[in-house]
C-alpha positions in Angstrom: 0.0 0.0 0.0 3.0 2.2 0.6 3.9 2.2 -3.1 0.4 3.4 -4.1 0.6 6.2 -1.6 4.0 7.3 -2.8 2.7 7.2 -6.4 -0.3 9.3 -5.5 1.7 11.9 -3.6 4.2 12.1 -6.5 1.4 12.9 -8.9 0.0 15.6 -6.6 3.4 17.1 -6.2 3.9 17.1 -10.0 0.6 18.9 -10.5 1.3 21.5 -7.9 4.9 22.1 -9.0 3.9 22.2 -12.7 1.2 24.7 -12.0 3.5 27.0 -10.0 6.2 26.7 -12.7 3.9 28.0 -15.4 2.3 30.7 -13.2 3.6 34.3 -13.4 4.4 36.3 -10.3 1.6 37.3 -8.0 1.6 40.9 -9.3 1.3 39.8 -12.9 -1.4 37.1 -12.3 -4.6 37.5 -14.2 -8.1 36.0 -13.7 -7.3 33.3 -16.3 -4.3 32.2 -14.2 -6.5 32.0 -11.2 -8.8 29.7 -13.1 -5.9 27.4 -13.9 -4.8 27.5 -10.2 -8.4 26.6 -9.2 -8.3 23.6 -11.7 -5.1 22.2 -10.2 -6.2 22.7 -6.6 -9.5 20.8 -7.3 -7.5 17.8 -8.7 -5.2 17.8 -5.7 -8.1 18.1 -3.2 -10.0 15.2 -4.8 -6.9 13.1 -4.7 -6.5 13.9 -0.9 -9.9 12.4 -0.4 -12.2 15.4 -0.1 -15.8 14.8 -1.5 -15.8 15.6 -5.2 -19.1 17.3 -5.4 -18.7 19.6 -2.4 -15.0 20.3 -3.3 -16.2 21.5 -6.8 -18.9 23.5 -5.2 -16.7 25.1 -2.5 -13.9 25.9 -4.9 -16.3 27.3 -7.5 -17.9 29.6 -5.0 -14.6 30.9 -3.6 -13.1 31.6 -7.0 -16.4 33.0 -8.3 -16.4 35.5 -5.4 -12.8 36.4 -6.4 -13.8 36.9 -10.0 -16.7 39.2 -9.1 -14.5 41.1 -6.6 -11.7 41.5 -9.2 -14.3 43.1 -11.5 -14.5 46.0 -9.1 -17.6 45.0 -7.1 -17.7 45.4 -3.4 -17.6 42.5 -1.0 -21.4 42.5 -0.3 -22.3 42.7 -4.0 -19.8 40.0 -4.9 -21.1 37.7 -2.2 -24.7 38.3 -3.4 -23.9 37.6 -7.0 -22.0 34.4 -6.0 -24.9 33.1 -4.0 -27.3 34.0 -6.9 -25.0 32.0 -9.2 -25.1 29.0 -6.9 -29.0 29.0 -6.8 -29.3 29.5 -10.6 -26.9 26.7 -11.4 -28.6 24.3 -8.9 -32.0 25.1 -10.3 -30.7 24.5 -13.8 -29.6 21.0 -12.8 -32.9 20.3 -11.1 -34.8 21.1 -14.3 -32.6 18.8 -16.5 -35.0 16.1 -17.8 -32.2 13.8 -18.9 -31.1 13.2 -15.3 -34.4 11.6 -14.5 -33.3 8.4 -16.2 -30.3 7.9 -13.9 -32.2 6.8 -10.7 -34.5 4.6 -12.8 -31.5 2.8 -14.5 -29.7 2.5 -11.2 -32.8 1.1 -9.5 -33.2 -1.5 -12.3 -29.6 -2.5 -11.8 -29.9 -3.0 -8.1 -33.1 -5.1 -8.5 -31.4 -7.3 -11.1 -28.4 -7.7 -8.9 -30.5 -9.0 -6.1 -32.4 -11.5 -8.3 -29.4 -13.8 -7.9 -29.1 -14.5 -11.6 -25.4 -14.2 -11.8 -24.6 -17.7 -10.3 -26.9 -19.5 -12.7 -25.6 -17.4 -15.6 -22.0 -18.1 -14.9 -22.6 -21.9 -14.5 -24.6 -22.2 -17.7 -22.1 -20.2 -19.7 -19.0 -22.0 -18.5 -20.7 -25.3 -19.4 -21.8 -24.1 -22.8 -18.3 -22.7 -23.5 -16.4 -25.7 -22.0 -14.7 -26.6 -25.3 -13.0 -23.2 -25.7 -9.5 -22.6 -24.4 -9.7 -20.6 -21.2 -13.4 -21.5 -20.9 -13.8 -20.3 -17.3 -12.2 -16.9 -18.1 -14.3 -16.5 -21.3 -17.4 -17.4 -19.3 -16.4 -14.8 -16.7 -16.0 -12.1 -19.3 -19.3 -12.9 -21.0 -21.1 -13.1 -17.7 -19.6 -9.7 -16.6 -20.5 -8.1 -19.9 -24.2 -9.3 -19.7 -24.6 -8.6 -16.0 -22.7 -5.2 -16.2 -25.0 -4.2 -19.1 -28.1 -5.1 -17.1 -26.9 -3.4 -14.0 -24.3 -0.8 -14.9 -22.9 -1.0 -11.4 -19.2 -1.8 -11.6 -18.6 -2.4 -7.9 -21.5 -4.9 -7.6 -20.4 -6.9 -10.7 -16.7 -7.1 -9.7 -17.6 -8.0 -6.2 -20.1 -10.8 -7.1 -17.8 -12.3 -9.8 -14.9 -12.1 -7.3 -16.9 -14.3 -4.9 -18.2 -16.6 -7.6 -15.7 -16.9 -10.5 -12.3 -16.2 -8.8 -12.4 -19.3 -6.5 -13.5 -21.5 -9.4 -10.7 -20.3 -11.7 -8.0 -20.6 -8.9 -9.3 -24.1 -8.1 -9.0 -25.0 -11.8 -5.4 -23.9 -11.8 -5.8 -20.6 -13.6 -3.2 -17.8 -13.1 -4.0 -15.3 -10.4 -3.1 -12.4 -12.7 -5.3 -13.7 -15.6 -8.2 -14.4 -13.3 -8.0 -11.0 -11.7 -7.6 -9.2 -15.0 -10.6 -11.0 -16.6 -12.9 -10.1 -13.6 -11.9 -6.5 -13.3 -11.9 -5.8 -17.0 -15.2 -7.5 -17.6 -16.9 -5.8 -14.6 -16.0 -2.4 -16.1 -17.8 -3.0 -19.3 -21.0 -1.7 -17.8 -19.8 1.9 -17.9 -19.5 1.7 -21.7 -22.1 -0.7 -23.0 -25.7 0.8 -22.9 -27.7 1.5 -20.9 -24.7 3.2 -19.3 -25.1 6.0 -16.7 -21.7 7.4 -17.9 -23.2 8.1 -21.3 -26.1 9.9 -19.8 -23.8 12.1 -17.7 -21.7 12.8 -20.8 -24.8 13.6 -22.9 -26.1 16.0 -20.3 -22.7 17.7 -20.0 -21.9 18.0 -23.7 -25.5 18.5 -24.9 -25.4 15.4 -27.1 -28.4 13.1 -27.6 -28.3 10.2 -25.2 -30.2 8.1 -27.8 -27.5 8.6 -30.4 -24.8 7.9 -27.8 -26.4 4.6 -26.9 -26.6 3.6 -30.5 -23.0 4.7 -31.1 -21.6 2.9 -28.1 -23.2 -0.4 -28.9 -20.6 -1.8 -31.4 -17.5 -0.3 -29.6 -18.7 -2.1 -26.4 -19.1 -5.4 -28.2 -15.7 -4.9 -29.9 -14.0 -4.3 -26.6 -15.6 -7.4 -25.0 -14.6 -9.4 -28.1 -11.0 -8.2 -27.9 -10.9 -9.3 -24.2 -12.3 -12.7 -25.1 -9.9 -13.1 -28.0 -6.9 -12.2 -25.8 -7.9 -14.8 -23.2 -8.4 -17.5 -25.8 -5.0 -16.8 -27.4 -3.2 -16.8 -24.0 -4.9 -20.0 -23.0 -3.9 -21.6 -26.3 -0.3 -20.5 -26.3 0.3 -20.9 -22.5 -2.1 -23.7 -21.3 -0.5 -23.6 -17.8 -2.0 -20.1 -17.3 -5.6 -21.4 -18.1 -5.7 -25.2 -18.1 -8.6 -27.0 -19.8 -11.6 -28.0 -17.7 -11.4 -31.5 -16.2 -14.1 -34.0 -17.1 -15.9 -33.3 -13.8 -16.2 -29.6 -14.6 -17.9 -30.5 -17.9 -20.3 -33.1 -16.6 -24.0 -32.4 -17.0 -26.6 -34.5 -15.2 -29.7 -35.4 -17.1 -33.1 -35.0 -15.6 -35.4 -38.1 -15.4 -37.3 -36.9 -18.5 -34.2 -36.3 -20.5 -32.9 -39.8 -19.5 -36.0 -41.3 -20.9 -35.8 -39.3 -24.1 -32.2 -40.2 -24.5 -33.3 -43.8 -25.0 -34.9 -42.8 -28.3 -31.9 -41.1 -29.8 -28.8 -39.1 -29.2 -30.0 -35.8 -30.8 -32.8 -34.0 -29.0 -35.3 -33.2 -31.8 -35.4 -36.7 -33.4 -35.6 -38.2 -29.9 -38.6 -36.1 -28.9 -40.3 -36.9 -32.2 -39.6 -40.6 -31.8 -40.8 -40.6 -28.2 -44.1 -39.0 -29.4 -44.9 -42.2 -31.3 -44.1 -44.6 -28.4 -44.8 -42.3 -25.4 -47.0 -45.0 -23.8 -44.2 -47.5 -23.6 -41.7 -44.8 -22.5 -43.9 -43.6 -19.7 -43.8 -40.0 -20.8 -46.9 -37.8 -20.6 -48.1 -35.7 -23.5 -47.7 -32.6 -21.4 -44.0 -33.3 -20.8 -43.4 -34.1 -24.5 -45.0 -30.8 -25.6 -43.0 -28.9 -23.0 -39.7 -30.5 -24.3 -40.8 -29.9 -27.9 -41.6 -26.2 -27.2 -38.1 -25.7 -25.7 -36.4 -27.3 -28.7 -38.5 -25.5 -31.4 -38.6 -22.2 -29.5 -35.4 -20.8 -31.1 -36.7 -21.6 -34.6 -40.1 -19.9 -33.9 -38.3 -16.9 -32.5 -36.0 -16.7 -35.6 -39.1 -16.9 -37.9 -40.8 -14.1 -36.0 -37.7 -11.8 -36.0 -36.9 -12.3 -39.7 -40.6 -11.7 -40.6 -40.6 -8.5 -38.7 -37.3 -7.4 -40.3 -38.6 -8.3 -43.8 -41.7 -6.3 -43.3 -39.7 -3.3 -42.1 -37.1 -3.6 -44.9 -39.8 -3.8 -47.6 -42.2 -1.1 -46.3 -43.6 0.9 -49.2 -42.2 4.4 -49.6 -44.9 7.0 -49.8 -45.2 8.4 -53.3 -45.5 12.1 -53.9 -48.5 13.3 -55.8 -47.9 13.7 -59.5 -49.7 16.7 -60.9 -50.3 16.6 -64.7 -50.9 20.0 -66.3 -52.1 20.9 -69.7 -50.4 23.8 -71.3 -49.9 25.2 -74.8 -46.5 23.7 -74.9 -47.8 20.2 -74.2 -47.9 18.1 -71.0 -46.0 19.1 -67.9 -45.6 16.9 -64.8 -44.9 18.4 -61.4 -44.3 16.5 -58.2 -45.1 19.4 -56.0 -48.8 20.7 -56.0 -47.5 24.1 -54.8 -45.4 24.4 -58.0 -48.5 23.6 -60.0 -50.4 26.3 -58.2 -47.6 28.8 -58.9 -47.7 27.9 -62.6 -51.4 28.3 -62.7 -51.2 31.9 -61.6 -50.9 31.4 -57.9 -54.3 29.8 -57.4 -55.0 26.1 -57.0 -57.9 24.2 -55.5 -57.3 20.8 -53.9 -58.5 18.0 -56.2 -62.1 17.0 -55.7 -62.6 20.0 -53.4 -66.3 19.8 -54.1 -66.5 16.3 -52.6 -64.7 17.2 -49.4 -67.8 18.3 -47.4 -69.7 15.1 -48.2 -66.6 13.0 -47.2 -66.5 14.8 -43.9 -70.2 14.2 -43.3 -71.3 17.8 -43.7 -74.6 18.5 -45.5 -74.5 21.0 -48.3 -77.3 23.5 -48.8 -79.5 23.0 -51.9 -77.8 24.1 -55.1 -74.4 24.2 -53.5 -73.4 20.9 -55.1 -73.7 22.5 -58.6 -71.9 25.8 -57.7 -68.4 24.5 -58.3 -69.5 23.0 -61.6 -71.0 26.3 -62.7 -68.0 28.2 -61.5 -65.5 26.1 -63.4 -66.8 27.0 -67.0 -67.1 30.6 -65.9 -63.5 30.7 -64.8 -62.5 28.9 -68.0 -64.2 31.5 -70.1 -62.8 34.4 -68.1 -59.3 33.1 -68.4 -58.7 30.7 -71.2 -55.0 30.5 -70.5 -55.5 28.9 -67.1 -54.4 25.3 -67.3 -56.4 22.4 -66.0 -54.6 20.4 -63.2 -55.2 16.9 -62.2 -53.4 15.1 -59.2 -53.1 11.4 -59.1 -51.4 9.6 -56.3 -49.3 6.6 -57.4 -50.2 3.4 -55.6 -47.7 2.4 -52.9 -45.7 -0.7 -53.8 -43.4 -2.7 -51.5 -39.7 -2.3 -52.0 -37.7 -5.2 -53.2 -36.1 -7.4 -50.6 -32.5 -6.1 -50.0 -29.5 -8.3 -50.5 -28.4 -8.0 -46.8 -31.7 -9.6 -45.7 -30.9 -12.8 -47.7 -27.4 -12.9 -46.4 -28.7 -12.5 -42.8 -31.4 -15.2 -43.5 -28.8 -17.6 -44.9 -26.4 -17.1 -42.0 -29.3 -17.6 -39.5 -30.4 -20.8 -41.3 -26.8 -22.1 -41.3 -26.5 -21.4 -37.5 -29.9 -23.1 -36.9 -28.9 -26.2 -38.8 -25.6 -26.5 -36.8 -27.6 -25.9 -33.6 -30.1 -28.6 -34.2 -27.5 -31.0 -35.7 -25.4 -30.7 -32.5 -28.2 -30.4 -29.9 -27.8 -33.6 -27.9 -29.7 -34.3 -24.7 -26.8 -33.0 -22.6 -26.6 -29.8 -24.5 -30.4 -29.5 -24.2 -30.0 -29.4 -20.4 -27.4 -26.6 -20.8 -29.8 -24.8 -23.1 -32.5 -25.0 -20.4 -30.1 -23.5 -17.9 -29.4 -20.6 -20.4 -33.2 -20.2 -20.8 -33.4 -19.6 -17.0 -30.5 -17.3 -16.7 -29.2 -15.7 -19.9 -32.3 -15.1 -21.9 -34.3 -13.2 -19.2 -31.5 -10.8 -18.9 -31.0 -10.6 -22.6 -34.7 -9.9 -23.1 -34.6 -7.1 -20.5 -31.6 -5.5 -22.1 -33.1 -5.7 -25.6 -36.4 -4.4 -24.3 -34.7 -1.3 -22.8 -32.1 -0.7 -25.6 -34.5 -1.5 -28.4 -37.1 1.0 -27.3 -34.4 3.7 -27.0 -32.5 3.0 -30.2 -35.5 2.5 -32.5 -37.1 5.7 -31.1 -40.1 4.0 -29.4 -39.3 5.7 -26.1 -37.1 8.3 -24.6 -34.2 7.1 -22.3 -36.3 8.1 -19.3 -39.3 6.1 -20.4 -37.2 3.1 -21.3 -35.5 3.3 -17.9 -39.0 3.2 -16.3 -39.7 0.1 -18.4 -36.4 -1.4 -17.2 -37.3 -0.8 -13.6 -40.5 -2.6 -14.1 -38.6 -5.4 -15.8 -36.2 -5.6 -12.8 -39.3 -5.9 -10.5 -40.6 -8.8 -12.7 -37.3 -10.6 -12.8 -36.9 -10.4 -9.0 -40.5 -11.6 -8.6 -40.1 -14.4 -11.1 -37.0 -15.7 -9.2 -38.8 -15.3 -5.9 -36.3 -12.7 -4.6 -38.8 -9.8 -4.3 -39.5 -8.8 -0.7 -39.5 -5.7 1.3 -35.9 -6.0 2.4 -34.7 -6.2 -1.3 -36.9 -3.2 -2.3 -35.9 -1.1 0.7 -32.2 -1.7 0.1 -32.5 -1.1 -3.6 -34.3 2.2 -3.0 -31.7 3.3 -0.4 -28.8 2.5 -2.7 -30.5 4.2 -5.7 -31.1 7.3 -3.7 -27.5 7.3 -2.5 -26.1 6.9 -6.0 -28.5 9.4 -7.6 -27.8 12.0 -5.0 -24.0 11.6 -5.6 -24.5 12.1 -9.4 -26.9 15.0 -9.0 -24.7 16.8 -6.5 -21.7 16.2 -8.8 -23.7 18.0 -11.6 -24.5 20.9 -9.2 -20.8 21.2 -8.2 -19.5 20.9 -11.7 -22.0 23.5 -12.9 -20.9 26.0 -10.3 -17.2 25.2 -10.9 -17.6 25.6 -14.7 -19.3 29.0 -14.2 -16.5 30.2 -12.0 -13.9 28.9 -14.4 -15.6 30.8 -17.3 -15.9 34.0 -15.2 -12.2 33.9 -14.5 -11.4 33.4 -18.2 -9.7 30.1 -17.7 -11.6 28.5 -20.6 -10.6 31.4 -22.9 -7.0 31.0 -21.8 -6.9 27.3 -22.5 -8.6 27.8 -25.9 -6.0 30.4 -26.9 -3.2 28.1 -25.8 -4.5 25.1 -27.7 -5.3 27.1 -30.8 -1.9 28.8 -30.6 -0.2 25.3 -30.9 -1.5 25.1 -34.5 -2.7 21.5 -34.1 -4.4 19.5 -36.8 -7.5 17.6 -36.1 -5.6 14.3 -35.6 -3.1 16.0 -33.3 -5.9 17.5 -31.2 -7.7 14.2 -30.8 -4.4 12.5 -29.8 -3.6 15.2 -27.3 -7.1 15.2 -25.8 -7.2 11.4 -25.4 -3.7 11.3 -23.9 -4.8 13.9 -21.3 -8.0 12.0 -20.5 -6.0 8.7 -20.3 -3.5 10.3 -17.8 -6.4 11.9 -15.9 -7.8 8.4 -15.5 -4.9 7.5 -13.2 -5.7 9.8 -10.3 -9.4 10.5 -11.0 -12.6 8.6 -11.6 -14.8 8.9 -14.7 -17.4 11.1 -13.0 -14.8 13.7 -12.1 -13.2 13.7 -15.5 -16.5 14.2 -17.3 -18.0 16.9 -15.0 -14.7 18.9 -14.6 -12.8 18.5 -17.9 -15.4 17.9 -20.6 -16.7 21.5 -20.4 -13.1 22.5 -21.3 -12.8 20.2 -24.3 -16.3 20.6 -25.8 -16.0 24.3 -26.9 -12.8 23.3 -28.9 -14.6 20.6 -31.0 -16.2 23.0 -33.4 -12.9 24.6 -34.3 -11.3 21.3 -35.1 -14.5 20.1 -36.8 -14.9 17.1 -34.5 -18.4 15.6 -34.1 -19.3 15.7 -30.3 -20.9 12.3 -30.7 -17.7 10.7 -32.0 -15.6 12.5 -29.4 -18.0 11.2 -26.7 -17.5 7.6 -28.0 -13.7 8.1 -27.8 -14.0 9.5 -24.3 -16.3 6.7 -23.2 -13.9 4.0 -24.5 -10.9 5.9 -23.0 -12.6 6.3 -19.6 -12.6 2.5 -19.1 -9.0 3.1 -17.9 -10.3 5.1 -14.9 -11.3 1.8 -13.2 -8.2 -0.2 -14.3 -5.4 2.3 -13.7 -3.6 2.7 -10.4 -3.5 4.2 -7.9 -7.4 4.7 -7.9 -8.4 1.6 -9.9 -11.5 1.0 -7.9 -12.2 -2.3 -9.6 -8.9 -3.6 -8.0 -10.0 -2.6 -4.5 -13.5 -4.1 -5.0 -11.8 -7.4 -6.0 -9.2 -7.3 -3.3 -12.0 -6.9 -0.7 -13.4 -10.4 -1.5 -10.3 -12.2 -2.8 -8.5 -14.9 -0.8 -5.7 -13.6 1.4 -2.9 -14.9 -0.8 -4.1 -12.7 -3.8 -2.2 -9.4 -3.4 -3.1 -6.0 -4.8 0.0 -6.0 -6.9 -1.0 -9.2 -8.6 -4.4 -7.7 -9.4 -2.8 -4.6 -10.8 -0.4 -6.7 -12.9 -3.3 -8.7 -14.2 -5.2 -5.5 -15.3 -2.3 -4.2 -17.4 -2.8 -6.3 -20.5 -6.5 -5.5 -20.5 -5.6 -1.8 -20.3 -3.4 -2.2 -23.4 -6.4 -3.8 -25.1 -8.4 -0.7 -24.3 -5.8 1.5 -26.0 -5.9 -0.8 -29.0 -9.7 -0.5 -29.1 -9.4 3.3 -28.9 -7.0 3.3 -31.9 -9.3 1.0 -33.9 -12.3 3.3 -33.2 -10.3 6.3 -34.4 -9.0 4.6 -37.5 -12.4 3.1 -38.3 -15.0 5.6 -37.0 -17.8 3.7 -38.7 -17.6 1.2 -35.7 -19.3 3.8 -33.6 -20.9 6.1 -36.2 -22.5 3.7 -38.6 -25.5 2.7 -36.4 -26.5 6.3 -35.4 -26.2 7.4 -39.0 -28.4 4.6 -40.3 -31.1 5.0 -37.6 -31.1 8.8 -37.4 -30.4 10.1 -40.9 
């Protein structure tokens, strides 16, 4: 622990000495220099352990008072304006609608955590992935990714997997470093993969749509999880001593009595059930049990048919045709797509087609003789102005679009996977599939329900969070874990977390206002613009700074303190705030994996066996931190990884 303390104090000393070195003398110090001094003092105070929110608030008020006082105002007036600023900024945070989704998502996470799904999920996944090298570590990463996505609570996921997966991996002979790295890295995925609270905080800070952020972070999150899994498989293949294969006992699956009876009719599940249907009397299997087994086996096929049918209907939806207006003129026939253009060509006056029939269609009775009035008026108008053209609008019938090529490719891949699934579905694998049905698919359905309603525009993030909270209630009830103690504890923890985030917003809002009053933002902008950086150089510089800030600070502090400094510079370098947010979100994974803060390491150390040291956990996290840097580079080189889905969905 002494090394970590020395490291922390050395960083603080470097910050203080660096600030003093670049500061002019006290007589030459401007308000902008005071802003930079405030920024460095806040970082040091947070590293010393002072509460982040109230440190930001206190520093902001002190330096805001100094800013007003330096403008020539008296002490009383400067104090009044400082207090007014605090009230205004606090009220602005209270009226931010985006923040309503935070307590709802957090509440959903705590309910899901207490439904005790993680043990079943880990067991079913490690059995289904038993043939892969490093199966336990791969199952740990997949479990962490799914559970972290459903909860978004890093501490809870790392702690639970430390209690569940770490003893299993150590017992199987896995390396302490690899085991610790897989648990800590996988547990941190919840702050990137939607529905992530971090993305909501960034969206509210930067003024970026949370819906687009969720859509953009989807594939980068999957990419990062896939890189983790690929690294574990490669290490287990090249160095089997670090991740030995599972013994036969670890792969054993016990068949239920019904499955044992069905196994007598064949090795594969589907033919066995069909054969048992013919001789069920001799086998002693009831029709109800057979139908139940058949529904479980055929369920994936029916689900695939429903999904592909829905996708086909969406992909071939008819496009509304614009009305075609055919006009007669002296020069021949003229076709216009816009009726307004036809009206302009006709001398600025155009009646809607069949205007005389509109009252009857609306159910309005016309007075006697009114029906013939338009007919009489038309010849009169024609006689008065013979040059006026006759217009007729015809709407082309809507036709379905042709089925796109990507649909047939998706269908072919799905059918191939289905054929392999049913060809290899033995009775033992059917038991594993049943375990997945009871653990993996409920969580997957909850995640898809929440994310799908957000990404496809069916609901706002707040509304989807409310649906997710209801889903968390239903999951806890379905697994018989819903009681007053669970609800009370979940509500308390939700209130605690939400209060922390909201006070952080209040503190950062006051801090940002004071920083702007002192001219610190303007000073930094002049300095950055004076460097003459290109777009690439600016992005590299900003991400390096954020990466280094992840060592002493957590992601909440980085977003609320430093994002208001970077965001105004994006327009000058023509950087999309959405793309910048995805880079930041991927970069901020390091905040939980980099010492000396590295909260994931401390969460794991709190539940790890005594012989697992903190240095071993830190060493195990380093390769996964390098993978995060690689993922960051891939996202920058191939921005379509994050930008393709938002551009397709929200053109």
